[in-house]
VOBA-1610 file (N, C-alpha, C; in pm, whole numbers, padded with zeros to 5 digits, always signed):
BEGIN
Unk+00521-03503+01524Unk+00469-03627+01466Unk+00480-03701+01622Unk+00372-03798+01648Unk+00416-03824+01766Unk+00512-04010+01779Unk+00525-04047+01876Unk+00639-04153+01842Unk+00495-04288+01848Unk+00394-04333+01949Unk+00243-04385+01927Unk+00166-04343+01841Unk+00051-04394+01778Unk-00028-04406+01727Unk-00128-04317+01774Unk-00207-04234+01667Unk-00309-04114+01679Unk-00391-04157+01793Unk-00459-04289+01792Unk-00568-04322+01871Unk-00504-04370+02046Unk-00400-04378+02047Unk-00329-04345+02200Unk-00306-04255+02200Unk-00263-04186+02141Unk-00211-04048+02219Unk-00319-03919+02268Unk-00440-04006+02160Unk-00565-03842+02176Unk-00628-03940+02287Unk-00622-04041+02317Unk-00677-04119+02442Unk-00649-04065+02571Unk-00497-04088+02571Unk-00387-04030+02672Unk-00456-03909+02712Unk-00397-03803+02561Unk-00504-03650+02558Unk-00629-03653+02734Unk-00730-03729+02663Unk-00824-03716+02692Unk-00805-03713+02846Unk-00734-03883+02947Unk-00651-03879+03018Unk-00608-03799+03103Unk-00544-03693+03047Unk-00438-03582+03134Unk-00512-03497+03114Unk-00631-03475+03052Unk-00672-03358+03048Unk-00807-03360+03159Unk-00890-03460+03141Unk-00972-03475+03230Unk-00929-03482+03417Unk-00806-03543+03396Unk-00761-03577+03584Unk-00731-03459+03602Unk-00644-03388+03513Unk-00564-03257+03554Unk-00689-03145+03622Unk-00833-03170+03503Unk-00939-03124+03556Unk-00995-03147+03699Unk-00956-03279+03752Unk-01000-03246+03860Unk-00895-03260+04003Unk-00777-03237+03973Unk-00693-03251+04059Unk-00632-03378+04050Unk-00633-03519+04002Unk-00632-03595+04023Unk-00446-03680+03983Unk-00415-03744+04007Unk-00264-03779+03977Unk-00267-03973+03969Unk-00194-04010+03828Unk-00201-04157+03802Unk-00074-04229+03839Unk-00063-04354+03868Unk+00041-04429+03842Unk+00004-04574+03771Unk+00079-04660+03731Unk+00047-04720+03633Unk+00112-04854+03705Unk+00106-04983+03720Unk+00217-05113+03717Unk+00213-05165+03601Unk+00324-05180+03476Unk+00259-05231+03372Unk+00396-05368+03371Unk+00281-05488+03344Unk+00390-05609+03230Unk+00426-05635+03145Unk+00243-05694+03022Unk+00299-05701+02905Unk+00275-05560+02822Unk+00305-05453+02842Unk+00231-05376+02815Unk+00421-05254+02774Unk+00474-05343+02875Unk+00646-05265+02890Unk+00684-05137+02873Unk+00555-05026+02972Unk+00502-04893+02984Unk+00505-04828+02852Unk+00445-04867+02806Unk+00382-04796+02656Unk+00253-04707+02749Unk+00186-04759+02839Unk+00092-04618+02876Unk+00157-04551+02920Unk+00240-04563+03016Unk+00350-04443+03048Unk+00402-04344+02910Unk+00458-04415+02804Unk+00507-04326+02676Unk+00345-04266+02634Unk+00257-04334+02617Unk+00131-04248+02559Unk+00094-04099+02621Unk+00115-04168+02795Unk+00077-04084+02857Unk+00155-03956+02815Unk+00330-03940+02839Unk+00397-03862+02808Unk+00414-03820+02673Unk+00349-03864+02617Unk+00325-03778+02447Unk+00257-03634+02477Unk+00179-03635+02600Unk+00104-03496+02582Unk+00218-03376+02665Unk+00187-03308+02611Unk+00176-03189+02717Unk+00107-03151+02862Unk+00249-03148+02924Unk+00174-03078+03065Unk+00098-03258+03188Unk+00230-03388+03088Unk+00165-03487+03104Unk+00191-03492+03278Unk+00342-03370+03320Unk+00401-03459+03469Unk+00255-03401+03565Unk+00186-03295+03535Unk+00076-03248+03637Unk+00037-03419+03696Unk+00014-03455+03621Unk-00124-03608+03652Unk-00070-03715+03680Unk+00089-03769+03645Unk+00170-03880+03598Unk+00264-03843+03707Unk+00215-03937+03757Unk+00311-03954+03895Unk+00458-04017+03898Unk+00378-04211+03888Unk+00531-04288+03826Unk+00431-04372+03789Unk+00572-04447+03689Unk+00517-04578+03645Unk+00632-04701+03647Unk+00583-04788+03712Unk+00643-04916+03722Unk+00633-04998+03585Unk+00736-05075+03550Unk+00779-05200+03447Unk+00812-05329+03510Unk+00702-05409+03550Unk+00717-05515+03658Unk+00679-05630+03569Unk+00803-05658+03435Unk+00812-05756+03351Unk+00839-05885+03426Unk+00907-05955+03507Unk+00957-05997+03604Unk+00873-06033+03677Unk+00806-06168+03767Unk+00777-06153+03873Unk+00815-06105+04003Unk+01007-06174+03912Unk+01059-06085+04106Unk+01028-05921+04073Unk+01018-05868+03989Unk+01016-05738+03959Unk+00920-05691+04050Unk+00719-05740+04028Unk+00615-05768+04071Unk+00645-05766+04250Unk+00730-05831+04261Unk+00752-05886+04420Unk+00818-05767+04479Unk+00987-05731+04439Unk+01055-05658+04456Unk+00985-05530+04443Unk+00921-05495+04375Unk+00896-05322+04321Unk+00759-05292+04412Unk+00664-05400+04388Unk+00527-05341+04372Unk+00468-05428+04540Unk+00575-05524+04576Unk+00512-05621+04718Unk+00386-05690+04658Unk+00375-05729+04552Unk+00313-05828+04492Unk+00365-05993+04594Unk+00293-06067+04651Unk+00298-06144+04748Unk+00362-06302+04588Unk+00437-06347+04653Unk+00461-06476+04608Unk+00361-06557+04576Unk+00316-06553+04743Unk+00207-06693+04738Unk+00095-06641+04614Unk+00085-06490+04568Unk-00023-06458+04492Unk+00037-06530+04342Unk+00134-06487+04324Unk+00235-06534+04195Unk+00193-06697+04184Unk+00308-06730+04311Unk+00252-06890+04281Unk+00156-06967+04263Unk+00032-06909+04296Unk-00106-06972+04279Unk-00181-06924+04198Unk-00175-06829+04191Unk-00257-06774+04089Unk-00196-06755+03913Unk-00058-06687+03938Unk+00009-06643+03799Unk-00009-06527+03876Unk+00113-06484+03753Unk+00139-06301+03676Unk+00054-06272+03607Unk-00074-06344+03552Unk-00190-06321+03486Unk-00278-06360+03500Unk-00335-06251+03638Unk-00437-06289+03700Unk-00526-06203+03719Unk-00615-06218+03783Unk-00694-06061+03836Unk-00605-06070+04012Unk-00600-06186+04079Unk-00582-06146+04200Unk-00403-06097+04185Unk-00364-06090+04077Unk-00152-06022+04055Unk-00171-05913+04057Unk-00260-05845+03953Unk-00332-05740+03837Unk-00344-05623+03994Unk-00451-05671+04067Unk-00521-05647+04183Unk-00398-05569+04312Unk-00316-05709+04307Unk-00217-05636+04413Unk-00099-05562+04346Unk-00079-05579+04216Unk-00028-05480+04113Unk-00044-05326+04139Unk-00217-05307+04144Unk-00227-05184+04161Unk-00203-05122+04304Unk-00230-05173+04357Unk-00235-05166+04512Unk-00122-05122+04506Unk+00022-05201+04547Unk+00095-05150+04509Unk+00179-05050+04478Unk+00149-05058+04342Unk+00191-04936+04305Unk+00108-04809+04326Unk-00055-04806+04434Unk-00078-04691+04509Unk+00035-04675+04605Unk+00088-04772+04682Unk+00128-04783+04832Unk+00240-04724+04843Unk+00347-04743+04696Unk+00500-04719+04721Unk+00464-04583+04577Unk+00329-04537+04557Unk+00389-04401+04514Unk+00310-04278+04545Unk+00269-04185+04561Unk+00184-04045+04571Unk+00041-04032+04524Unk+00009-04147+04413Unk-00086-04106+04321Unk-00198-04133+04397Unk-00330-04066+04327Unk-00444-04097+04363Unk-00506-04195+04294Unk-00496-04227+04207Unk-00514-04374+04140Unk-00450-04444+04097Unk-00464-04544+04081Unk-00361-04706+03978Unk-00408-04801+03953Unk-00359-04790+03775Unk-00407-04940+03708Unk-00265-05049+03702Unk-00307-05180+03733Unk-00224-05234+03685Unk-00269-05301+03497Unk-00172-05356+03446Unk-00183-05423+03375Unk-00121-05594+03318Unk-00151-05711+03265Unk-00063-05863+03364Unk-00131-05932+03181Unk-00066-05987+03158Unk-00113-06023+03030Unk-00007-06102+02930Unk-00078-06177+02849Unk-00035-06283+02704Unk+00044-06204+02594Unk+00074-06138+02562Unk+00091-06068+02480Unk+00139-06175+02319Unk+00239-06264+02341Unk+00270-06328+02234Unk+00381-06350+02123Unk+00415-06440+02092Unk+00353-06554+01985Unk+00326-06679+02052Unk+00394-06652+02221Unk+00469-06787+02264Unk+00396-06754+02398Unk+00344-06845+02554Unk+00332-06798+02704Unk+00251-06834+02687Unk+00099-06890+02593Unk-00038-06976+02595Unk-00050-07101+02663Unk-00164-07080+02700Unk-00195-07244+02742Unk-00367-07264+02695Unk-00372-07361+02734Unk-00555-07367+02707Unk-00616-07365+02813Unk-00562-07285+02921Unk-00661-07190+02996Unk-00660-07049+03024Unk-00515-06993+02955Unk-00466-06867+02951Unk-00397-06847+02823Unk-00502-06856+02699Unk-00451-06855+02576Unk-00377-06722+02555Unk-00298-06704+02441Unk-00236-06547+02422Unk-00317-06438+02360Unk-00370-06354+02412Unk-00448-06223+02469Unk-00520-06186+02576Unk-00453-06322+02656Unk-00517-06301+02776Unk-00482-06224+02829Unk-00559-06070+02909Unk-00518-05948+02987Unk-00544-05963+03068Unk-00523-05878+03208Unk-00575-05887+03307Unk-00579-05740+03406Unk-00653-05698+03382Unk-00644-05495+03476Unk-00703-05498+03602Unk-00631-05412+03626Unk-00681-05379+03742Unk-00652-05199+03761Unk-00733-05145+03884Unk-00811-04965+03918Unk-00794-05037+04037Unk-00665-04937+04132Unk-00723-04872+04319Unk-00730-04751+04300Unk-00793-04703+04409Unk-00820-04598+04398Unk-00797-04529+04595Unk-00679-04437+04550Unk-00652-04409+04731Unk-00803-04387+04783Unk-00764-04410+04922Unk-00937-04370+04990Unk-01071-04478+04974Unk-00983-04583+04887Unk-01199-04660+04810Unk-01143-04763+04822Unk-01284-04861+04841Unk-01277-05008+04843Unk-01316-05065+04742Unk-01382-04968+04621Unk-01388-05005+04495Unk-01319-05123+04501Unk-01360-05216+04418Unk-01250-05281+04328Unk-01295-05279+04185Unk-01173-05282+04160Unk-01220-05295+03954Unk-01104-05397+03927Unk-01134-05502+03861Unk-01045-05598+03796Unk-01135-05665+03738Unk-01022-05701+03623Unk-01115-05828+03482Unk-00984-05862+03415Unk-01029-06005+03369Unk-00945-06073+03267Unk-01012-06028+03102Unk-00968-06022+03085Unk-01011-05999+02950Unk-00922-06073+02779Unk-01039-06144+02693Unk-00906-06204+02594Unk-00965-06080+02475Unk-00818-06072+02486Unk-00784-05989+02344Unk-00788-06012+02205Unk-00799-05954+02127Unk-00845-06005+01985Unk-00669-05974+01933Unk-00623-06068+01842Unk-00545-05978+01771Unk-00421-06101+01731Unk-00393-06064+01596Unk-00280-06200+01529Unk-00154-06132+01554Unk-00130-06031+01629Unk+00005-06004+01645Unk+00054-05926+01789Unk+00164-05981+01846Unk+00198-05992+01953Unk+00145-05752+01977Unk+00199-05684+01888Unk+00243-05565+01853Unk+00036-05507+01854Unk-00067-05603+01828Unk-00210-05588+01804Unk-00302-05615+01948Unk-00188-05687+02032Unk-00234-05721+02198Unk-00181-05675+02251Unk-00139-05574+02268Unk+00011-05492+02373Unk-00114-05366+02313Unk-00148-05319+02158Unk-00225-05181+02175Unk-00290-05204+02206Unk-00420-05292+02210Unk-00552-05290+02264Unk-00535-05310+02441Unk-00420-05346+02477Unk-00423-05323+02687Unk-00377-05188+02643Unk-00280-05165+02603Unk-00305-04965+02641Unk-00431-04943+02654Unk-00495-04949+02543Unk-00590-04872+02514Unk-00730-04906+02680Unk-00702-05014+02700Unk-00797-05087+02800Unk-00744-05006+02971Unk-00638-05021+02903Unk-00556-04920+03052Unk-00615-04778+03070Unk-00549-04715+02961Unk-00553-04599+02949Unk-00758-04578+03004Unk-00831-04626+02941Unk-00977-04618+02998Unk-00984-04561+03083Unk-00895-04715+03180Unk-00946-04737+03354Unk-00891-04597+03425Unk-00850-04481+03313Unk-00718-04422+03413Unk-00883-04289+03398Unk-00947-04298+03317Unk-01068-04123+03298Unk-01120-04149+03450Unk-01179-04059+03468Unk-01237-04048+03584Unk-01379-04073+03514
//
C-alpha cells in the first residue's frame, strides 16, 4: 500500500531510477505542495541514493531564512512569482549537496487568489549545479479543489526532476 496516488509514486519511481542511473542527486524547495514532492520520492525504495533534502518553506519568512530568498523579491513580485521560484531553487541548491533543485510555489485555494494571480497559479523553477540554464515557468493549473491543484503541482515538479 502506498500513501500517495499511484500516478505520483510511479512518476517518483522514474525520477529515482533515472537520476540514480546518472548519479544525480536532487533537492526540493516546496511551498504550496507542503512536502508532497519529497513524500512521493520517499515512497520509492532506494530514494536515499537520489534525494538529498527537501525544504518546506510555506511562509515568506521561511523562504527568506531557509533559502535566502531576498525580501525585495517577495515584496516586489510576490511569493508566487517566477522570480521567487527561481530564487528558491537557487537557494536550495546553495544550501544542499544536490546536483539539481526544483522549487514550487503557488495558490492552491480555495482562498488567496486575485484577478492577477487566480487560484491554481503555480510557479516552478529548476536549477542545476554548474549550469546557467534557466528553467522557470508559471502555470494556471485546472482543478476544482485544493487537492487537485496540489496533485497537478506535484506531477509538474516531479517531471522537472527527470533527467
